[in-house]
MMTF fields as JSON, N, C-alpha, C and O atoms, coordinates in Angstrom:
{
  "mmtfVersion": "1.0.0",
  "mmtfProducer": "UNKNOWN",
  "numBonds": 219,
  "numAtoms": 220,
  "numGroups": 55,
  "numChains": 1,
  "numModels": 1,
  "chainsPerModel": [1],
  "groupsPerChain": [55],
  "chainIdList": ["A"],
  "bondAtomList": [4, 2, 8, 6, 12, 10, 16, 14, 20, 18, 24, 22, 28, 26, 32, 30, 36, 34, 40, 38, 44, 42, 48, 46, 52, 50, 56, 54, 60, 58, 64, 62, 68, 66, 72, 70, 76, 74, 80, 78, 84, 82, 88, 86, 92, 90, 96, 94, 100, 98, 104, 102, 108, 106, 112, 110, 116, 114, 120, 118, 124, 122, 128, 126, 132, 130, 136, 134, 140, 138, 144, 142, 148, 146, 152, 150, 156, 154, 160, 158, 164, 162, 168, 166, 172, 170, 176, 174, 180, 178, 184, 182, 188, 186, 192, 190, 196, 194, 200, 198, 204, 202, 208, 206, 212, 210, 216, 214],
  "bondOrderList": [1, 1, 1, 1, 1, 1, 1, 1, 1, 1, 1, 1, 1, 1, 1, 1, 1, 1, 1, 1, 1, 1, 1, 1, 1, 1, 1, 1, 1, 1, 1, 1, 1, 1, 1, 1, 1, 1, 1, 1, 1, 1, 1, 1, 1, 1, 1, 1, 1, 1, 1, 1, 1, 1],
  "groupList": [{"groupName": "MET", "atomNameList": ["N", "CA", "C", "O"], "elementList": ["N", "C", "C", "O"], "formalChargeList": [0, 0, 0, 0], "bondAtomList": [1, 0, 2, 1, 3, 2], "bondOrderList": [1, 1, 2], "singleLetterCode": "M", "chemCompType": "L-PEPTIDE LINKING"}, {"groupName": "GLY", "atomNameList": ["N", "CA", "C", "O"], "elementList": ["N", "C", "C", "O"], "formalChargeList": [0, 0, 0, 0], "bondAtomList": [1, 0, 2, 1, 3, 2], "bondOrderList": [1, 1, 2], "singleLetterCode": "G", "chemCompType": "PEPTIDE LINKING"}, {"groupName": "ARG", "atomNameList": ["N", "CA", "C", "O"], "elementList": ["N", "C", "C", "O"], "formalChargeList": [0, 0, 0, 0], "bondAtomList": [1, 0, 2, 1, 3, 2], "bondOrderList": [1, 1, 2], "singleLetterCode": "R", "chemCompType": "L-PEPTIDE LINKING"}, {"groupName": "LEU", "atomNameList": ["N", "CA", "C", "O"], "elementList": ["N", "C", "C", "O"], "formalChargeList": [0, 0, 0, 0], "bondAtomList": [1, 0, 2, 1, 3, 2], "bondOrderList": [1, 1, 2], "singleLetterCode": "L", "chemCompType": "L-PEPTIDE LINKING"}, {"groupName": "SER", "atomNameList": ["N", "CA", "C", "O"], "elementList": ["N", "C", "C", "O"], "formalChargeList": [0, 0, 0, 0], "bondAtomList": [1, 0, 2, 1, 3, 2], "bondOrderList": [1, 1, 2], "singleLetterCode": "S", "chemCompType": "L-PEPTIDE LINKING"}, {"groupName": "GLN", "atomNameList": ["N", "CA", "C", "O"], "elementList": ["N", "C", "C", "O"], "formalChargeList": [0, 0, 0, 0], "bondAtomList": [1, 0, 2, 1, 3, 2], "bondOrderList": [1, 1, 2], "singleLetterCode": "Q", "chemCompType": "L-PEPTIDE LINKING"}, {"groupName": "PHE", "atomNameList": ["N", "CA", "C", "O"], "elementList": ["N", "C", "C", "O"], "formalChargeList": [0, 0, 0, 0], "bondAtomList": [1, 0, 2, 1, 3, 2], "bondOrderList": [1, 1, 2], "singleLetterCode": "F", "chemCompType": "L-PEPTIDE LINKING"}, {"groupName": "ASP", "atomNameList": ["N", "CA", "C", "O"], "elementList": ["N", "C", "C", "O"], "formalChargeList": [0, 0, 0, 0], "bondAtomList": [1, 0, 2, 1, 3, 2], "bondOrderList": [1, 1, 2], "singleLetterCode": "D", "chemCompType": "L-PEPTIDE LINKING"}, {"groupName": "HIS", "atomNameList": ["N", "CA", "C", "O"], "elementList": ["N", "C", "C", "O"], "formalChargeList": [0, 0, 0, 0], "bondAtomList": [1, 0, 2, 1, 3, 2], "bondOrderList": [1, 1, 2], "singleLetterCode": "H", "chemCompType": "L-PEPTIDE LINKING"}, {"groupName": "VAL", "atomNameList": ["N", "CA", "C", "O"], "elementList": ["N", "C", "C", "O"], "formalChargeList": [0, 0, 0, 0], "bondAtomList": [1, 0, 2, 1, 3, 2], "bondOrderList": [1, 1, 2], "singleLetterCode": "V", "chemCompType": "L-PEPTIDE LINKING"}, {"groupName": "THR", "atomNameList": ["N", "CA", "C", "O"], "elementList": ["N", "C", "C", "O"], "formalChargeList": [0, 0, 0, 0], "bondAtomList": [1, 0, 2, 1, 3, 2], "bondOrderList": [1, 1, 2], "singleLetterCode": "T", "chemCompType": "L-PEPTIDE LINKING"}, {"groupName": "GLU", "atomNameList": ["N", "CA", "C", "O"], "elementList": ["N", "C", "C", "O"], "formalChargeList": [0, 0, 0, 0], "bondAtomList": [1, 0, 2, 1, 3, 2], "bondOrderList": [1, 1, 2], "singleLetterCode": "E", "chemCompType": "L-PEPTIDE LINKING"}, {"groupName": "ALA", "atomNameList": ["N", "CA", "C", "O"], "elementList": ["N", "C", "C", "O"], "formalChargeList": [0, 0, 0, 0], "bondAtomList": [1, 0, 2, 1, 3, 2], "bondOrderList": [1, 1, 2], "singleLetterCode": "A", "chemCompType": "L-PEPTIDE LINKING"}, {"groupName": "PRO", "atomNameList": ["N", "CA", "C", "O"], "elementList": ["N", "C", "C", "O"], "formalChargeList": [0, 0, 0, 0], "bondAtomList": [1, 0, 2, 1, 3, 2], "bondOrderList": [1, 1, 2], "singleLetterCode": "P", "chemCompType": "L-PEPTIDE LINKING"}, {"groupName": "ILE", "atomNameList": ["N", "CA", "C", "O"], "elementList": ["N", "C", "C", "O"], "formalChargeList": [0, 0, 0, 0], "bondAtomList": [1, 0, 2, 1, 3, 2], "bondOrderList": [1, 1, 2], "singleLetterCode": "I", "chemCompType": "L-PEPTIDE LINKING"}, {"groupName": "LYS", "atomNameList": ["N", "CA", "C", "O"], "elementList": ["N", "C", "C", "O"], "formalChargeList": [0, 0, 0, 0], "bondAtomList": [1, 0, 2, 1, 3, 2], "bondOrderList": [1, 1, 2], "singleLetterCode": "K", "chemCompType": "L-PEPTIDE LINKING"}, {"groupName": "TYR", "atomNameList": ["N", "CA", "C", "O"], "elementList": ["N", "C", "C", "O"], "formalChargeList": [0, 0, 0, 0], "bondAtomList": [1, 0, 2, 1, 3, 2], "bondOrderList": [1, 1, 2], "singleLetterCode": "Y", "chemCompType": "L-PEPTIDE LINKING"}, {"groupName": "ASN", "atomNameList": ["N", "CA", "C", "O"], "elementList": ["N", "C", "C", "O"], "formalChargeList": [0, 0, 0, 0], "bondAtomList": [1, 0, 2, 1, 3, 2], "bondOrderList": [1, 1, 2], "singleLetterCode": "N", "chemCompType": "L-PEPTIDE LINKING"}],
  "groupTypeList": [0, 1, 2, 3, 4, 5, 3, 6, 3, 7, 8, 9, 1, 5, 10, 4, 11, 12, 13, 14, 1, 3, 11, 9, 15, 15, 12, 11, 1, 14, 16, 14, 16, 4, 13, 7, 1, 15, 15, 16, 9, 7, 3, 14, 4, 1, 9, 4, 9, 4, 17, 9, 1, 8, 17],
  "groupIdList": [1, 2, 3, 4, 5, 6, 7, 8, 9, 10, 11, 12, 13, 14, 15, 16, 17, 18, 19, 20, 21, 22, 23, 24, 25, 26, 27, 28, 29, 30, 31, 32, 33, 34, 35, 36, 37, 38, 39, 40, 41, 42, 43, 44, 45, 46, 47, 48, 49, 50, 51, 52, 53, 54, 55],
  "secStructList": [7, 7, 2, 2, 2, 2, 2, 2, 2, 2, 2, 1, 7, 7, 1, 1, 1, 1, 7, 7, 7, 7, 7, 7, 1, 3, 3, 3, 6, 6, 3, 3, 3, 7, 6, 6, 7, 7, 3, 3, 3, 7, 7, 1, 1, 7, 2, 2, 2, 2, 2, 2, 7, 7, 7],
  "xCoordList": [-12.268, -11.38, -12.075, -12.691, -11.968, -12.584, -11.837, -10.692, -12.501, -11.941, -10.646, -9.664, -10.63, -9.425, -8.266, -7.118, -8.558, -7.502, -6.91, -5.694, -7.752, -7.27, -6.451, -5.417, -6.898, -6.126, -4.75, -3.75, -4.702, -3.42, -2.489, -1.334, -2.987, -2.155, -1.718, -0.626, -2.565, -2.254, -1.228, -0.489, -1.173, -0.417, 0.674, 1.393, 0.824, 1.857, 2.965, 2.7, 4.217, 5.341, 5.279, 5.244, 5.265, 5.141, 6.515, 7.499, 6.567, 7.825, 7.987, 9.023, 6.967, 7.055, 6.23, 5.358, 6.517, 5.804, 4.336, 3.478, 4.049, 2.67, 2.329, 2.612, 1.723, 1.404, 0.474, -0.375, 0.645, -0.218, -1.59, -1.695, -2.629, -3.987, -4.568, -5.781, -3.745, -4.223, -4.688, -3.919, -5.936, -6.46, -6.193, -6.493, -5.632, -5.251, -6.21, -6.456, -6.745, -7.647, -6.884, -7.157, -5.918, -5.113, -3.78, -3.588, -2.859, -1.541, -1.108, -1.304, -0.515, 0.011, 1.291, 1.312, 2.354, 3.627, 4.059, 4.179, 4.292, 4.71, 3.531, 3.724, 2.319, 1.138, 0.298, 0.194, -0.297, -1.308, -2.575, -2.514, -3.717, -5.01, -5.861, -5.945, -6.489, -7.391, -8.766, -9.04, -9.638, -10.977, -11.781, -12.656, -11.499, -12.238, -11.577, -11.98, -10.558, -9.951, -8.77, -8.215, -8.365, -7.202, -5.937, -5.767, -5.058, -3.825, -2.643, -2.498, -1.8, -0.631, 0.614, 0.552, 1.736, 3.019, 3.496, 3.537, 3.856, 4.296, 5.759, 6.667, 5.972, 7.33, 7.795, 8.923, 6.957, 7.322, 7.389, 7.422, 7.41, 7.384, 8.769, 9.754, 8.817, 10.065, 10.951, 10.568, 12.136, 13.138, 12.633, 12.868, 11.953, 11.479, 10.523, 10.642, 9.582, 8.617, 9.32, 8.98, 10.283, 11.022, 11.762, 11.899, 12.236, 12.99, 12.112, 12.395, 11.041, 10.268, 8.803, 8.094, 8.326, 6.919, 6.024, 6.51, 4.73, 3.762, 3.313, 2.583, 3.716, 3.258, 4.056, 3.811],
  "yCoordList": [-3.416, -4.022, -5.254, -6.027, -5.425, -6.562, -7.858, -7.852, -8.96, -10.287, -10.503, -10.994, -10.143, -10.346, -9.487, -9.932, -8.267, -7.402, -8.001, -7.972, -8.538, -9.147, -10.399, -10.617, -11.223, -12.41, -12.019, -12.657, -10.988, -10.505, -10.116, -10.54, -9.316, -8.863, -10.02, -9.992, -11.037, -12.178, -13.129, -13.788, -13.212, -14.297, -13.874, -14.737, -12.611, -12.164, -11.474, -10.688, -11.78, -11.153, -9.64, -9.109, -8.96, -7.505, -6.849, -7.386, -5.7, -4.96, -3.94, -3.283, -3.807, -2.914, -3.493, -4.336, -3.033, -3.536, -3.13, -3.895, -1.935, -1.432, -1.025, 0.102, -1.938, -1.628, -0.423, -0.182, 0.312, 1.457, 0.941, -0.018, 1.56, 1.13, 1.765, 1.964, 2.088, 2.734, 1.684, 0.804, 1.776, 0.887, 1.535, 2.711, 0.767, 1.29, 0.776, -0.425, 1.7, 1.324, 1.106, 0.156, 1.994, 1.861, 2.548, 3.279, 2.302, 2.928, 3.257, 2.466, 4.436, 4.877, 5.655, 6.604, 5.254, 5.951, 5.923, 4.85, 7.083, 7.161, 7.382, 7.556, 7.379, 7.703, 6.47, 5.541, 6.487, 5.505, 6.27, 7.407, 5.647, 6.3, 5.482, 4.259, 6.167, 5.515, 5.36, 5.997, 4.52, 4.338, 5.632, 5.745, 6.61, 7.877, 8.888, 10.05, 8.453, 9.292, 10.132, 10.874, 10.041, 10.814, 10.261, 9.05, 11.171, 10.83, 10.971, 11.994, 9.941, 9.941, 9.631, 8.852, 10.234, 9.856, 8.634, 8.655, 7.574, 6.331, 6.465, 6.2, 6.878, 7.051, 5.87, 5.88, 4.851, 3.724, 2.417, 1.349, 2.48, 1.272, 0.656, 1.178, -0.455, -1.153, -0.474, 0.516, -1.026, -0.46, -0.399, 0.598, -1.424, -1.44, -0.302, 0.368, -0.073, 1.004, 2.352, 3.256, 2.489, 3.751, 4.036, 5.194, 2.996, 3.167, 3.344, 4.195, 2.55, 2.532, 2.893, 2.99, 3.093, 3.42, 2.189, 1.065, 2.405, 1.312, 0.881, -0.104, 1.571, 1.228, 0.084, -0.341],
  "zCoordList": [10.129, 9.157, 8.589, 9.322, 7.286, 6.627, 6.895, 7.348, 6.61, 6.855, 6.072, 6.631, 4.79, 3.989, 4.473, 4.472, 4.882, 5.419, 6.683, 6.874, 7.541, 8.781, 8.491, 9.121, 7.545, 7.169, 6.638, 6.965, 5.834, 5.316, 6.462, 6.497, 7.39, 8.51, 9.395, 9.961, 9.516, 10.377, 9.765, 10.496, 8.426, 7.799, 6.821, 6.318, 6.537, 5.6, 6.387, 7.296, 6.022, 6.701, 6.574, 5.464, 7.676, 7.675, 7.606, 8.114, 6.982, 6.881, 7.998, 8.1, 8.834, 9.984, 11.125, 10.916, 12.318, 13.494, 13.494, 13.933, 13.006, 12.965, 11.529, 11.12, 10.764, 9.364, 9.234, 10.092, 8.166, 7.885, 7.487, 6.722, 7.991, 7.7, 6.458, 6.385, 5.484, 4.268, 3.271, 2.882, 2.862, 1.828, 0.474, 0.27, -0.442, -1.751, -2.814, -2.918, -3.599, -4.69, -5.99, -6.724, -6.275, -7.487, -7.273, -6.301, -8.198, -8.15, -9.565, -10.488, -9.727, -11.019, -10.78, -9.996, -11.453, -11.277, -9.822, -9.23, -9.244, -7.837, -6.903, -5.699, -7.431, -6.63, -6.315, -7.116, -5.128, -4.759, -4.411, -3.941, -4.641, -4.45, -3.491, -3.606, -2.545, -1.604, -2.251, -3.268, -1.677, -2.24, -2.34, -3.2, -1.475, -1.541, -2.481, -2.517, -3.245, -4.266, -3.824, -4.635, -2.558, -2.11, -2.762, -2.897, -3.162, -3.868, -2.913, -2.244, -2.85, -1.979, -2.803, -3.754, -2.445, -3.023, -2.253, -1.023, -2.959, -2.322, -1.904, -2.692, -0.663, -0.137, 0.698, 1.191, 0.869, 1.722, 0.96, 1.57, -0.352, -1.165, -1.288, -0.765, -1.984, -2.19, -3.219, -3.843, -3.38, -4.278, -5.716, -6.399, -6.189, -7.583, -7.863, -8.889, -6.972, -7.184, -7.143, -7.906, -6.268, -6.194, -7.496, -7.889, -8.162, -9.407, -10.631, -11.473, -10.747, -11.992, -11.829, -12.831, -10.633, -10.425, -10.48, -10.606, -10.385, -10.359, -11.746, -11.861, -12.797, -14.151, -14.717, -15.847]
}
């Protein structure tokens, strides 16, 4: 894990006890993309993203 990722986990209020280790490169609509290009449906996001997407 990179230094910035560790700082984030150490100092930002988490929404779950065990955060998901998914690194996100970009997001469009309801989808998030990992650095290796895998496409995921964002089913764990907040209310705003669920209503209007990432655009």
